[in-house]
C-alpha positions in Angstrom: -17.6 6.2 4.0 -19.5 2.8 4.7 -20.2 0.6 1.7 -16.9 1.5 -0.1 -14.8 -1.1 -1.4 -11.9 -2.2 0.8 -9.9 -2.5 -2.4 -10.2 1.2 -3.4 -6.8 2.1 -2.9 -5.8 -1.0 -5.0 -7.9 0.2 -7.8 -6.7 3.5 -7.7 -3.1 2.4 -7.8 -4.0 0.5 -11.2 -4.9 4.0 -12.5 -8.6 3.2 -12.5 -11.3 6.1 -12.0 -15.1 6.0 -11.9 -15.0 2.7 -10.3 -18.3 0.8 -9.9 -18.6 -2.6 -8.1 -21.0 -4.7 -10.1 -20.2 -8.0 -8.2 -19.1 -8.9 -4.7 -18.8 -12.4 -3.3 -17.4 -13.5 0.2 -16.6 -17.2 1.1 -15.1 -18.8 4.2 -13.5 -22.1 4.6 -14.1 -23.5 8.1 -11.5 -26.2 8.5 -8.6 -25.8 11.3 -7.7 -22.1 10.6 -10.1 -20.1 8.7 -9.4 -19.0 5.1 -11.6 -16.2 3.5 -12.0 -15.5 -0.1 -13.2 -12.1 -1.5 -14.1 -11.6 -5.0 -15.1 -8.4 -6.8 -15.9 -7.6 -10.3 -15.8 -3.8 -11.1 -16.2 -1.6 -14.2 -14.1 1.6 -14.5 -12.3 4.2 -16.7 -8.7 3.4 -17.3 -7.0 6.3 -19.3 -9.2 6.8 -22.3 -11.0 3.4 -22.3 -13.3 1.4 -20.2 -12.5 -1.8 -18.6 -13.9 -4.8 -16.5 -11.7 -6.5 -14.0 -12.1 -9.2 -11.4 -10.0 -9.1 -8.2 -9.6 -12.1 -5.8 -8.3 -11.5 -2.2 -7.3 -14.7 -0.2 -6.9 -14.0 3.6 -5.5 -17.0 5.5 -5.8 -16.6 9.2 -3.6 -18.6 11.5 0.1 -18.5 12.6 1.5 -18.5 8.9 -1.5 -16.7 7.5 -1.3 -13.7 5.2 -3.1 -11.8 2.5 -2.8 -12.2 -1.1 -4.6 -9.9 -3.6 -4.5 -10.5 -7.3 -6.1 -9.1 -10.3 -7.5 -12.1 -12.2 -8.2 -10.4 -15.5 -8.9 -7.0 -17.2 -10.7 -6.7 -20.5 -11.6 -3.6 -22.5 -15.3 -2.9 -22.7 -17.5 -0.3 -24.4 -18.8 2.8 -22.9 -22.3 1.4 -23.5 -21.3 -1.8 -21.5 -19.8 0.4 -18.8 -23.1 2.5 -18.5 -25.3 -0.7 -18.7 -23.1 -2.5 -15.8 -22.8 0.5 -13.7 -26.5 1.8 -13.9 -28.0 2.4 -10.6 -24.9 1.6 -8.7 -22.8 4.1 -6.7 -19.3 5.2 -7.7 -16.6 3.9 -5.4 -14.2 6.8 -5.8 -14.8 10.3 -5.6 -12.6 13.3 -6.7 -11.8 13.7 -3.1 -10.7 9.9 -2.8 -8.4 10.5 -5.9 -7.0 13.6 -4.5 -6.2 12.0 -1.1 -4.8 9.0 -2.7 -2.5 11.1 -4.9 -1.4 13.2 -1.8 -0.6 10.0 0.2 1.5 8.7 -2.7 3.4 11.8 -3.0 4.0 11.8 0.8 5.2 8.3 0.6 7.5 9.3 -2.2 8.8 12.3 -0.2 9.3 10.1 3.0 11.4 7.5 0.9 13.5 10.2 -0.6 14.1 11.6 2.9 14.9 8.1 4.4 17.3 7.5 1.2 19.1 10.8 1.9 19.4 9.7 5.7 20.8 6.4 4.8 23.5 8.2 2.5 24.6 10.1 5.7 25.0 7.0 7.9 28.2 6.8 9.6 30.4 3.7 9.4 30.7 1.5 12.4 34.1 1.9 14.1 34.3 -1.9 14.5 34.0 -3.1 11.0 33.3 -0.2 8.6 29.8 -1.2 7.7 27.3 1.6 7.2 25.1 1.7 10.5 21.4 1.8 10.4 18.8 4.0 12.2 17.3 2.5 15.3 14.6 3.7 17.8 15.1 3.2 21.6 13.7 4.5 24.8 15.8 7.6 24.5 14.9 8.6 20.8 16.6 7.6 17.5 20.2 6.6 17.0 22.7 4.9 14.7 23.5 1.2 15.4 25.8 -1.3 13.8 23.6 -3.7 11.5 25.6 -6.7 12.7 23.6 -8.6 15.5 26.9 -9.3 17.6 28.1 -5.7 17.4 26.8 -3.3 20.0 28.3 -0.1 18.7 25.9 2.8 18.5 26.2 6.5 17.9 23.8 9.5 18.3 22.2 11.2 15.5 22.5 14.9 14.7 19.4 17.2 14.9 19.5 17.3 11.0 19.5 13.3 10.9 16.6 13.2 13.4 14.7 15.5 11.3 15.2 13.4 8.2 14.3 10.3 10.1 11.0 11.7 11.2 10.2 13.1 7.7 10.5 16.7 8.7 13.1 18.2 6.4 
């Protein structure tokens, strides 16, 4: 949905709901590689209380660039302050957003559990007794020795392939 905060999933991961953006600012530095700063102020529910928080994202473009998102501060506010700050502004999150976020987190946990089970079944490299790791190649997934100078590989069973693909 256009107009949604690009930090919505971040806010949901902090257990916020009924999120309203009350301030947004975007700045660019134009020297060499561009650095972008996004500041956002929101009010929201968190558990049984209301909060106001400020978020700052720094995005550095260039060869060594990256993204850093930090929550500057969070302060408790009254319901009246929440209602006043959010008056006339749209909610960023909907019940559907919260549901989809919960489903995505559950799927992430499920896949992590399957991957953990897969790694527990990893065979030992016949050359040095280290646990092999899953790899992908042009003919599918297989086991490979984690040492860069060892070229030992081994095929995966159908069950291991299903675990790797998150389908078991």
